[in-house]
C-alpha positions in Angstrom: -10.2 -12.7 0.2 -7.0 -11.1 1.4 -5.7 -11.3 5.0 -2.8 -9.7 6.7 -0.6 -12.7 6.4 -1.1 -12.9 2.6 -0.5 -9.1 2.2 2.7 -9.4 4.3 3.9 -12.3 2.2 3.3 -10.4 -1.1 5.2 -7.4 0.2 8.1 -9.5 1.7 8.5 -11.4 -1.6 8.1 -8.4 -3.9 10.7 -7.3 -6.5 9.9 -3.5 -6.7 10.1 -2.2 -10.3 8.3 1.0 -11.4 8.5 3.8 -13.7 7.1 7.2 -12.6 6.0 8.5 -9.2 5.5 5.4 -7.1 3.9 7.4 -4.2 1.3 9.0 -6.5 0.6 5.8 -8.4 0.1 3.9 -5.1 -2.3 6.6 -3.8 -4.3 6.2 -7.0 -4.7 2.5 -6.3 -5.6 3.1 -2.7 -8.2 5.7 -3.5 -10.4 2.8 -4.7 -10.7 1.7 -1.1 -10.6 4.8 1.0 -11.2 8.6 0.9 -8.3 9.1 3.3 -5.4 8.1 1.1 -2.9 10.1 3.2 -3.1 9.5 6.9 0.2 11.2 7.9 3.6 12.0 6.7 7.2 12.4 8.1 10.3 13.8 6.5 10.5 11.3 3.6 7.5 8.9 4.1 3.8 9.0 3.7 1.4 6.8 5.6 -1.9 5.7 4.0 -4.8 3.6 5.2 -4.7 1.0 8.0 -4.2 -2.4 6.5 -7.1 -3.9 8.4 -9.4 -1.2 6.9 -8.2 -2.1 3.4 -8.9 -5.8 4.1 -12.4 -4.9 5.2 -12.8 -2.9 2.0 -11.8 -6.1 0.1 -8.5 -4.9 -1.4 -7.6 -7.3 -4.2 -4.5 -9.4 -4.5 -3.8 -7.8 -7.8 -3.8 -4.3 -6.2 -1.6 -5.5 -3.3 0.9 -6.9 -5.9 0.8 -3.5 -7.8 1.6 -1.7 -4.5 4.4 -4.0 -3.7 5.9 -3.4 -7.2 5.6 0.3 -6.5 7.8 -0.2 -3.3 4.9 0.3 -0.9 5.2 -1.6 2.5 3.5 -2.0 5.8 4.8 0.3 8.6 3.1 -0.4 11.9 -0.5 -1.0 10.8 -0.4 1.4 7.8 0.6 1.1 4.2 3.5 3.4 3.6 5.8 4.7 0.9 9.0 6.6 0.8 8.8 9.8 -1.2 
């Protein structure tokens, strides 16, 4: 089971590498765990679900690694991505 410490470790050690729309691809992954894939947005960033909610919904290590490869990160308590 994933916890915040493990998720942070994966994101901190990630080597982002993607082809395509990393925001859209990440939202597709997150849609397996939440219906509220976009929680908010600013000028050049989108915020998705609260990390604790994703942990409660049993996000897999594989999906966290995919998000990290897509250059997603934790901002405050949310997963986020620059667009």
